[in-house]
FIVEXFI-469059 format. One record per residue: residue in three letters; residue number from 1; x negated, y, z negated of N, C-alpha, C, O in turn. Coordinates in steps of 0.001 Angstrom, whole numbers, plus 500000, padded with zeros to 6 digits. Layout:
BEGIN
ALA,NUM,X,Y,Z,X,Y,Z,X,Y,Z,X,Y,Z $
...
//
This chain:
BEGIN
MET,1,195989,083468,816596,194886,083250,817506,195206,082150,818513,194907,082269,819701 $
LEU,2,195817,081084,818019,196126,079975,818926,197075,080422,820036,196899,080052,821197 $
GLU,3,198081,081219,819674,199021,081729,820680,198314,082618,821691,198610,082566,822885 $
ARG,4,197395,083419,821221,196656,084303,822124,195768,083497,823067,195680,083805,824256 $
ILE,5,195117,082479,822545,194272,081627,823397,195133,080944,824451,194733,080836,825610 $
GLU,6,196308,080484,824050,197212,079806,824997,197592,080718,826162,197867,080229,827257 $
LYS,7,197613,082023,825949,197980,082969,827005,196887,083127,828068,197153,083602,829172 $
LEU,8,195668,082729,827730,194573,082849,828695,194778,081903,829869,195180,080753,829696 $
LYS,9,194499,082399,831048,194581,081619,832282,193228,081692,832982,192446,082603,832708 $
PRO,10,192938,080752,833880,191650,080780,834580,191391,082089,835326,190239,082482,835505 $
ASN,11,192444,082755,835755,192274,083998,836518,192442,085263,835672,192484,086360,836229 $
THR,12,192540,085141,834345,192638,086316,833485,191345,087118,833620,190247,086586,833459 $
GLN,13,191498,088394,833915,190339,089254,834140,189866,089903,832840,190670,090273,831984 $
ARG,14,188582,090027,832717,187990,090713,831559,188127,092224,831737,188210,092728,832857 $
HIS,15,188149,092931,830614,188205,094385,830628,186825,095002,830455,186618,096173,830773 $
TRP,16,185893,094221,829956,184501,094666,829804,183621,093435,829723,184112,092312,829614 $
GLY,17,182324,093654,829778,181354,092583,829621,181074,091823,830902,181508,092211,831987 $
LYS,18,180332,090719,830752,179857,089946,831894,180445,088542,831973,180437,087933,833042 $
MET,19,180949,088022,830867,181415,086637,830842,182742,086467,831555,183601,087348,831519 $
ASN,20,182900,085302,832215,184228,084953,832721,184976,084246,831581,184416,084052,830502 $
GLY,21,186214,083869,831812,187033,083282,830756,186458,082000,830167,186456,081826,828948 $
ALA,22,185976,081109,831013,185413,079844,830520,184149,080092,829702,183938,079447,828675 $
GLN,23,183314,081015,830149,182103,081342,829390,182456,081926,828027,181837,081587,827018 $
MET,24,183450,082801,828005,183867,083405,826747,184387,082350,825778,184076,082391,824588 $
LEU,25,185170,081413,826280,185697,080354,825413,184572,079480,824876,184578,079118,823699 $
ALA,26,183606,079136,825726,182452,078342,825276,181644,079118,824240,181189,078549,823248 $
HIS,27,181470,080403,824471,180748,081285,823552,181430,081305,822176,180773,081159,821145 $
CYS,28,182747,081486,822179,183495,081512,820916,183488,080151,820240,183428,080064,819013 $
ASN,29,183550,079099,821028,183500,077759,820454,182149,077514,819775,182100,076968,818673 $
ARG,30,181055,077915,820427,179726,077759,819823,179641,078522,818514,179047,078041,817550 $
ALA,31,180232,079712,818474,180224,080494,817237,180988,079772,816127,180526,079729,814987 $
LEU,32,182144,079210,816448,182904,078444,815452,182136,077207,815002,182126,076870,813818 $
GLU,33,181497,076539,815944,180683,075370,815586,179543,075770,814656,179195,075021,813742 $
THR,34,178966,076938,814882,177911,077430,813993,178471,077652,812595,177848,077273,811603 $
ALA,35,179644,078266,812518,180279,078525,811220,180613,077235,810479,180632,077204,809248 $
MET,36,180877,076166,811239,181213,074882,810625,179987,073995,810423,180114,072860,809963 $
GLY,37,178807,074499,810761,177576,073750,810543,177319,072665,811577,176481,071790,811360 $
MET,38,178026,072711,812690,177863,071688,813728,176626,071938,814585,176128,071022,815240 $
ASN,39,176142,073141,814582,174861,073460,815208,174202,074533,814360,174867,075430,813842 $
LYS,40,172921,074434,814228,172181,075405,813433,171310,076216,814382,170426,075679,815050 $
ILE,41,171572,077498,814429,170828,078411,815281,169754,079072,814420,170037,079569,813330 $
LYS,42,168537,079072,814913,167422,079664,814180,167654,081156,813955,168138,081857,814843 $
ARG,43,167312,081625,812783,167415,083051,812473,166524,083844,813403,165376,083466,813640 $
VAL,44,167040,084938,813932,166244,085799,814794,165516,086828,813935,166051,087307,812935 $
PHE,45,164311,087155,814330,163469,088050,813530,164138,089392,813260,164171,089857,812120 $
ILE,46,164670,090012,814309,165288,091329,814145,166497,091252,813209,166789,092205,812487 $
GLY,47,167195,090119,813225,168323,089936,812326,167901,089881,810870,168617,090354,809988 $
ARG,48,166738,089303,810624,166235,089257,809242,165983,090664,808703,166096,090916,807503 $
ILE,49,165641,091570,809612,165320,092938,809205,166582,093798,809100,166831,094416,808065 $
ILE,50,167385,093837,810186,168533,094756,810181,169873,094067,809937,170873,094735,809676 $
GLY,51,169900,092738,810019,171149,092016,809778,171802,092352,808452,172997,092647,808420 $
PRO,52,171047,092316,807342,171660,092650,806047,172203,094081,805983,173154,094353,805249 $
LEU,53,171604,094989,806745,172090,096373,806763,173393,096507,807544,174239,097340,807218 $
LEU,54,173550,095676,808586,174744,095729,809430,175874,094815,808943,177023,094962,809359 $
LYS,55,175543,093894,808080,176521,092918,807591,177771,093556,806985,178877,093124,807311 $
PRO,56,177645,094562,806121,178871,095172,805575,179773,095755,806659,180998,095681,806555 $
ARG,57,179179,096330,807692,179976,096916,808780,180692,095828,809571,181869,095973,809901 $
VAL,58,179984,094734,809878,180584,093668,810677,181708,092973,809907,182622,092419,810518 $
LEU,59,181652,092996,808587,182690,092379,807768,183776,093370,807348,184733,092993,806672 $
SER,60,183631,094637,807748,184618,095653,807397,185861,095511,808279,185947,094589,809090 $
GLU,61,186803,096409,808123,188028,096376,808918,187834,096904,810334,188735,096777,811163 $
LYS,62,186689,097487,810623,186433,098016,811966,186311,096867,812968,185741,095819,812663 $
ILE,63,186858,097083,814174,186732,096078,815222,185311,096105,815781,184598,097099,815647 $
PHE,64,184917,095013,816401,183581,094930,816991,183474,095851,818198,184437,096026,818944 $
ALA,65,182308,096433,818380,182043,097300,819527,181915,096467,820798,181510,095305,820758 $
ARG,66,182259,097070,821904,182123,096410,823200,180656,096293,823592,179818,097104,823197 $
ASN,67,180370,095263,824380,179061,095075,824997,177907,094984,824009,176816,095485,824283 $
SER,68,178136,094352,822867,177056,094105,821924,176144,093030,822504,176606,092176,823261 $
PRO,69,174862,093058,822164,173950,092035,822695,174327,090643,822188,174839,090493,821079 $
THR,70,174067,089633,823011,174399,088251,822690,173134,087400,822685,172357,087433,823639 $
ASP,71,172930,086647,821623,171793,085738,821548,171896,084713,822668,172991,084252,822992 $
LYS,72,170762,084355,823260,170750,083453,824417,171375,082090,824117,171847,081422,825037 $
SER,73,171389,081668,822875,171990,080373,822536,173516,080414,822588,174173,079380,822473 $
TYR,74,174077,081610,822760,175525,081778,822872,175938,082221,824281,177064,082672,824491 $
VAL,75,175025,082090,825234,175290,082448,826626,175388,081166,827438,174571,080259,827281 $
PHE,76,176392,081095,828309,176660,079876,829069,176681,080163,830564,176920,081297,830978 $
PRO,77,176432,079136,831377,176467,079324,832837,177882,079642,833313,178854,079402,832596 $
ASP,78,177991,080178,834513,179300,080617,835007,180092,079527,835726,181106,079819,836361 $
ASN,79,179647,078287,835636,180345,077203,836339,181081,076242,835401,181291,075080,835748 $
LEU,80,181466,076708,834241,182184,075866,833282,183629,075663,833719,184188,076492,834437 $
GLU,81,184226,074566,833287,185621,074252,833618,186528,074912,832575,186458,074582,831390 $
PHE,82,187361,075825,833010,188177,076648,832121,189045,075813,831182,189002,076011,829968 $
GLU,83,189831,074882,831724,190771,074132,830885,190041,073284,829845,190535,073104,828732 $
GLN,84,188892,072775,830197,188094,071999,829244,187616,072896,828095,187680,072501,826931 $
GLU,85,187142,074088,828420,186685,075026,827383,187848,075512,826527,187694,075714,825323 $
LYS,86,188993,075698,827137,190182,076123,826393,190594,075038,825399,190930,075345,824255 $
SER,87,190571,073790,825819,190910,072681,824910,189937,072607,823745,190340,072373,822605 $
LYS,88,188659,072806,824030,187635,072763,822971,187854,073855,821931,187791,073596,820730 $
ILE,89,188114,075083,822397,188267,076174,821438,189544,076013,820617,189556,076325,819426 $
LEU,90,190604,075534,821234,191835,075296,820478,191598,074264,819372,192061,074437,818244 $
ALA,91,190878,073197,819702,190569,072163,818700,189672,072724,817596,189870,072418,816421 $
SER,92,188691,073542,817969,187782,074107,816967,188490,075077,816036,188244,075072,814830 $
VAL,93,189365,075907,816584,190109,076855,815740,190971,076081,814745,191008,076418,813562 $
LYS,94,191660,075052,815216,192497,074241,814319,191654,073581,813235,192035,073580,812065 $
LYS,95,190516,073024,813620,189630,072369,812648,189123,073371,811609,189081,073069,810416 $
PHE,96,188744,074552,812065,188246,075595,811165,189331,076023,810187,189071,076171,808993 $
LEU,97,190546,076221,810690,191656,076639,809840,192052,075556,808849,192236,075829,807663 $
GLU,98,192182,074338,809331,192625,073238,808473,191576,072859,807438,191916,072388,806353 $
GLY,99,190316,073059,807763,189243,072694,806834,189095,073643,805666,188567,073270,804619 $
GLY,100,189560,074871,805842,189439,075856,804775,187990,076116,804408,187093,075850,805208 $
PRO,101,187744,076634,803205,186391,076977,802790,185396,075817,802861,184208,076031,803105 $
SER,102,185878,074597,802648,184961,073454,802675,184424,073190,804081,183423,072493,804245 $
GLN,103,185085,073744,805085,184658,073550,806475,183470,074445,806837,182780,074187,807823 $
CYS,104,183227,075490,806048,182181,076455,806372,180804,075951,805963,180635,075292,804937 $
THR,105,179838,076280,806789,178465,075878,806532,177835,076723,805425,178296,077824,805121 $
THR,106,176797,076196,804845,175973,076977,803929,174746,077512,804662,173951,078254,804085 $
ASN,107,174589,077133,805946,173501,077671,806757,173738,079161,806979,174886,079597,807060 $
PRO,108,172684,079936,807078,172870,081365,807326,173305,081633,808762,173018,080853,809669 $
HIS,109,174003,082749,808951,174307,083230,810294,172972,083600,810939,172102,084140,810256 $
PRO,110,172782,083327,812227,171483,083586,812846,171043,085049,812827,169847,085330,812906 $
PHE,111,171983,085978,812724,171622,087392,812701,171880,088034,811336,171030,088762,810825 $
PHE,112,173038,087770,810748,173457,088478,809537,173045,087802,808236,173148,088415,807174 $
GLY,113,172584,086567,808289,172150,085874,807080,173272,085108,806401,174223,084671,807050 $
ARG,114,173154,084951,805103,174107,084140,804341,175498,084755,804345,175668,085961,804164 $
PHE,115,176492,083889,804557,177898,084258,804471,178563,083326,803469,178227,082144,803394 $
THR,116,179501,083855,802704,180371,083010,801890,181406,082409,802848,181528,082878,803980 $
PRO,117,182152,081388,802423,183222,080883,803288,184214,081974,803701,184655,082003,804850 $
GLU,118,184565,082868,802779,185474,083963,803120,184862,084866,804192,185551,085288,805121 $
GLN,119,183580,085157,804064,182911,085994,805058,182831,085301,806414,182985,085953,807447 $
TRP,120,182591,083986,806426,182618,083239,807691,183989,083383,808333,184088,083589,809542 $
GLY,121,185045,083276,807536,186398,083397,808064,186658,084772,808660,187216,084886,809751 $
ILE,122,186257,085805,807948,186428,087172,808448,185652,087363,809741,186180,087883,810724 $
PHE,123,184403,086940,809730,183562,087120,810906,184122,086372,812112,184193,086932,813206 $
GLU,124,184516,085131,811930,185020,084344,813053,186342,084897,813573,186574,084894,814782 $
TRP,125,187212,085369,812686,188459,085978,813133,188155,087217,813971,188701,087386,815061 $
LYS,126,187277,088083,813455,186949,089318,814169,186264,089020,815503,186532,089692,816498 $
HIS,127,185396,088033,815530,184690,087674,816755,185669,087164,817809,185617,087583,818965 $
LEU,128,186551,086269,817414,187529,085739,818352,188495,086834,818809,188827,086915,819992 $
ASP,129,188941,087665,817886,189807,088786,818239,189128,089693,819263,189758,090121,820230 $
HIS,130,187870,089978,819056,187094,090824,819971,187128,090266,821392,187381,090996,822350 $
HIS,131,186870,088967,821517,186821,088381,822859,188205,088188,823469,188345,088236,824691 $
LEU,132,189208,087976,822664,190550,087898,823219,191015,089275,823691,191703,089378,824707 $
ARG,133,190649,090332,822965,190940,091683,823442,190168,091966,824725,190663,092664,825609 $
GLN,134,188952,091424,824828,188151,091590,826044,188933,091115,827271,188788,091667,828361 $
PHE,135,189762,090087,827081,190552,089525,828171,192037,089915,828092,192883,089326,828764 $
GLY,136,192329,090917,827261,193675,091489,827235,194759,090627,826624,195939,090817,826918 $
VAL,137,194378,089676,825772,195387,088852,825110,195288,088966,823594,196064,088335,822876 $
//
């Protein structure tokens, strides 16, 4: 993942979606921070209902679908500084990896509910992979 992130440049074009590169990096960083308990996002009502039904699929070997809806707390303005966001995500990925299971929060995912540390790892890997594929790296 770190090598793939390093390949991103400010002018790397997305293949789908609406986010530019800096927004995507901020989005992924917020997700990692959520997994590490650095920010707690309130559970969304619809997630309480259908999240548990979709959880097995999101944790399966299938890749994430394109253009899935994004909670507003994971959406960022389009004027972010790319290199600053890239540095943040690189630091967060390293912290998440080095911390191992103890780095994962016991707070529930805002949509899918409770995750074990292993499930947080799977979800965060798949989420980051999804967005790096979005930008062709």
